[in-house]
C-alpha positions in Angstrom: 237.5 -17.1 232.1 237.7 -20.3 234.3 235.7 -23.3 233.2 233.8 -24.1 236.4 232.2 -27.3 235.3 233.5 -29.1 232.2 231.8 -31.8 230.3 228.9 -31.9 232.7 225.6 -33.4 231.5 223.2 -30.6 230.6 220.3 -30.0 232.8 217.8 -31.5 230.3 219.9 -34.6 229.8 220.1 -34.0 226.0 223.9 -33.7 225.6 227.3 -32.9 227.0 228.8 -29.4 227.2 231.3 -27.0 228.7 229.6 -24.8 231.3 231.3 -21.4 231.9 229.4 -19.9 234.8 227.8 -20.9 238.1 224.2 -21.1 237.0 225.0 -23.2 233.9 223.3 -20.9 231.4 226.5 -19.8 229.6 228.0 -22.8 227.8 229.2 -24.6 224.7 226.9 -27.5 224.4 225.8 -30.2 222.0 222.2 -30.5 222.9 221.2 -31.5 219.3 222.8 -34.2 217.2 225.6 -32.9 214.9 225.2 -29.4 216.3 227.2 -27.2 218.7 225.4 -24.3 220.5 227.2 -21.4 222.1 224.8 -20.0 224.7 224.9 -16.9 226.8 222.4 -16.4 229.6 220.5 -19.5 228.3 220.1 -18.0 224.8 221.7 -19.4 221.6 224.1 -16.8 220.3 226.1 -18.9 217.8 225.4 -22.4 216.4 227.6 -24.6 214.2 225.8 -27.6 212.5 226.7 -30.0 209.8 225.2 -27.6 207.2 225.6 -24.0 208.5 226.9 -21.5 210.9 224.2 -19.4 212.5 224.8 -16.2 214.4 221.1 -15.9 215.4 220.8 -12.3 214.2 223.8 -11.1 216.1 226.7 -9.0 214.7 229.9 -10.6 213.6 232.5 -8.3 215.2 235.8 -8.1 213.3 238.0 -5.9 215.5 238.7 -5.1 219.1 236.6 -2.0 219.6 233.6 -3.5 217.9 233.1 -0.9 215.1 234.0 -3.1 212.2 231.4 -5.8 211.7 229.0 -7.7 209.6 225.4 -7.3 210.7 221.9 -8.0 209.7 220.7 -4.4 209.0 217.1 -5.6 208.3 215.4 -8.8 207.4 217.3 -10.5 204.6 219.8 -7.6 204.4 223.5 -7.8 205.4 225.5 -4.7 206.1 229.3 -4.4 206.2 230.7 -1.7 208.6 234.2 -0.4 208.9 235.2 2.0 211.7 231.6 2.5 212.7 230.4 3.5 209.2 228.5 1.3 206.8 230.5 0.8 203.6 228.1 -1.5 201.7 225.2 -3.8 202.1 223.6 -6.7 200.3 219.8 -6.5 199.9 217.4 -9.4 199.7 217.4 -9.3 195.9 221.2 -9.8 196.0 221.8 -6.2 194.9 225.0 -4.8 196.4 224.7 -1.1 197.5 227.8 1.1 198.2 227.1 4.2 200.3 223.3 3.5 200.1 220.8 1.6 202.2 218.1 1.3 199.5 217.8 0.3 195.9 218.5 3.1 193.4 218.8 5.7 196.1 219.0 9.4 195.1 219.9 10.7 198.6 223.7 10.7 198.2 226.5 9.6 195.9 226.3 5.8 195.5 227.0 2.8 193.4 224.8 -0.3 193.1 225.3 -3.6 191.3 222.5 -6.2 190.7 222.7 -9.9 189.8 221.6 -9.2 186.2 224.9 -7.3 185.7 223.3 -3.8 185.8 225.4 -1.1 187.5 223.7 2.0 188.9 225.8 5.2 189.5 224.3 8.2 191.2 226.0 11.6 191.7 224.2 13.9 194.0 224.9 16.9 191.8 224.5 18.1 188.2 228.0 19.4 188.0 230.7 17.7 186.0 231.7 14.6 187.9 234.0 11.6 187.4 232.4 8.1 187.4 235.4 6.0 186.2 239.0 6.8 185.7 241.3 4.5 183.6 245.0 4.2 184.3 247.9 2.0 183.4 251.7 2.1 183.7 251.7 5.3 181.5 249.3 7.1 183.9 245.8 8.5 183.2 244.5 7.3 179.8 240.7 8.0 180.0 237.5 8.4 181.9 233.7 8.3 182.1 232.2 11.5 183.4 228.7 12.9 183.8 227.5 16.5 183.1 224.1 18.0 183.9 222.4 16.1 181.1 224.8 13.7 179.4 227.7 11.2 179.8 231.2 11.8 178.5 233.4 8.9 177.3 236.9 10.4 177.2 240.3 9.2 176.0 243.6 10.9 176.7 244.6 13.5 174.2 246.9 15.9 176.0 249.7 17.3 173.9 252.2 16.5 176.7 251.6 12.8 176.0 252.4 13.0 172.3 255.4 13.0 169.9 255.7 13.2 166.1 252.7 15.4 165.6 252.0 15.8 161.8 249.2 17.8 160.1 250.0 17.0 156.5 248.8 13.4 156.1 246.1 12.5 153.5 242.7 11.2 154.7 240.6 11.2 151.5 242.3 8.2 149.9 242.0 6.2 153.2 238.3 6.9 153.4 237.8 6.1 149.8 239.3 2.6 150.5 236.9 1.8 153.3 233.9 -0.5 152.7 230.9 0.5 154.8 228.2 -2.0 154.6 224.8 -3.0 156.0 224.3 -6.3 157.9 222.5 -8.2 160.6 224.1 -9.9 163.6 223.4 -13.6 163.9 222.1 -13.0 167.4 219.6 -10.3 166.2 218.6 -11.2 162.7 215.6 -8.7 162.7 217.8 -5.6 163.1 219.8 -4.2 160.1 222.7 -2.0 161.1 225.4 -0.1 159.2 229.1 -0.3 159.9 232.2 -2.2 158.9 233.6 -5.7 158.9 236.4 -5.5 161.5 239.3 -7.1 159.5 238.4 -5.0 156.4 238.6 -1.8 158.4 241.8 -3.0 160.0 243.5 -3.1 156.6 243.3 0.7 156.4 242.9 2.0 160.0 244.5 -0.7 162.2 244.2 1.3 165.5 240.4 1.3 165.1 240.3 -2.5 165.5 241.1 -4.8 168.4 241.5 -8.5 168.3 242.7 -11.0 165.7 240.8 -12.2 162.7 239.4 -15.8 163.1 240.6 -16.0 166.7 239.0 -18.4 169.2 239.2 -19.1 172.9 238.0 -21.6 175.4 235.2 -20.7 177.8 234.7 -21.8 181.3 232.9 -25.0 180.2 235.8 -26.0 178.0 234.0 -25.2 174.8 235.7 -23.4 171.9 234.0 -20.1 171.1 234.7 -17.1 168.9 237.1 -14.5 170.3 235.6 -11.6 168.2 237.3 -8.6 166.8 235.9 -5.2 167.8 235.9 -1.8 166.3 236.2 1.7 167.8 234.3 4.0 165.3 235.5 7.1 167.2 238.9 6.5 165.6 237.3 7.4 162.2 236.4 10.9 163.3 239.9 12.5 162.5 239.7 10.9 159.0 236.2 12.4 158.4 237.3 15.9 159.6 240.5 15.8 157.5 238.7 14.6 154.4 236.2 17.5 154.7 239.1 19.9 155.0 240.8 18.4 151.9 237.5 18.5 149.9 236.9 22.1 151.0 240.4 23.0 149.8 239.7 21.4 146.4 236.4 23.2 146.1 238.0 26.5 146.9 240.7 25.9 144.4 238.2 25.1 141.6 236.1 28.1 142.4 239.0 30.4 142.2 
């Protein structure tokens, strides 16, 4: 587009600008101190100031055909569209909604995240559905799935992924060596729970414990904090089952 009148004083005398049409109502103009206005037909469409960039409610188009854009879907709500379809939006409460236009929608499959760290998954069915799949360089290693009334937390256990299978190991002696205890967490002194001390459990069932005893780390503020050990109590289930089988065999032998 040809610039018909460049650096002409604006009609109101407030500032200089570049005027792009004959009637002077489409322009790039500085009619406010420290601010540049992009006007079309006399209306501000885009403003750059010392503190912000203002699209004045218009869409921010990101591709040639105009179907990928960032737009104000409603007051205080921003929508992100790709190929003509809304992918996600940010609501006024800073909640991010994928495949949903409202908070905690039940109209279709969707995912929502709020500033408090809460994640909301909705599957528009009561059939078995995958929520999260976990993979690494070895392939699929676990998942979180929903059924009609519960949640499954799964870890890989396919025989095709295993070697050195052994059914003759002893579990009773291992369980007898464990030291279950009651305790309170320092962050919740009013609640007594039952479980294990991580490094004590690690001595007997190492794969049930992650982390290193007495480890520390540096947080984002530069402070040294505890890098705590954690336990996966599901790893104790095979020991419980095997111990019951061993005790049952002893009982049967004594009875006979």
